[in-house]
C-alpha positions in Angstrom: 0.0 -0.1 0.2 2.6 2.3 0.7 4.7 1.5 -2.2 1.8 2.3 -4.8 1.4 5.8 -2.8 4.7 6.6 -3.3 4.7 5.7 -6.7 1.2 7.5 -7.2 3.0 10.5 -5.8 6.2 10.3 -7.7 4.3 10.2 -10.8 2.1 12.9 -9.9 5.0 15.1 -9.1 6.6 13.9 -12.7 3.1 14.8 -14.8 3.0 18.0 -13.0 6.1 18.9 -14.2 5.6 17.7 -17.4 2.3 20.1 -17.6 4.6 22.8 -16.5 7.1 22.8 -19.1 4.9 22.6 -21.8 1.7 25.4 -20.6 2.4 28.9 -21.0 0.0 29.8 -18.1 0.9 27.2 -16.0 4.7 28.1 -15.9 3.5 31.9 -15.3 1.1 31.0 -12.9 4.0 29.4 -10.9 6.5 32.1 -11.3 4.0 34.3 -9.9 3.0 32.6 -6.9 6.5 32.0 -6.1 7.4 35.9 -6.2 4.4 36.3 -4.1 5.7 33.6 -1.6 9.4 35.3 -1.7 7.5 38.5 -1.0 5.6 37.3 2.0 8.6 35.5 3.8 10.7 38.6 2.8 8.2 40.6 5.1 8.5 38.3 7.4 12.1 37.9 8.0 12.5 41.5 7.9 9.6 41.8 10.3 11.3 39.0 12.5 15.0 40.9 12.3 13.3 44.2 14.0 12.0 42.4 16.7 15.6 41.1 17.5 17.1 44.5 17.3 14.6 45.8 20.0 11.6 47.4 17.4 11.5 50.3 15.5 14.7 51.9 16.6 16.9 48.7 15.2 17.5 50.2 12.3 19.1 53.5 13.4 21.6 52.2 16.0 22.7 50.1 12.4 23.7 53.0 10.6 25.0 55.4 13.6 27.2 52.4 14.4 28.5 52.4 10.6 29.3 56.4 11.0 
């Protein structure tokens, strides 16, 4: 049963890759989705970095140290 599941997942991934490779609409949809996800990840990382630096003043401290 597990072997069939793994085989189905593998065939589904190969089929999806072929579909995306041969379809302009699907390819552009994948690229658009990837860009949206990367933007959200970057926003989350910026928020976490600000929280680690101690809030909104973290950026000012960094520029003051560079001068």
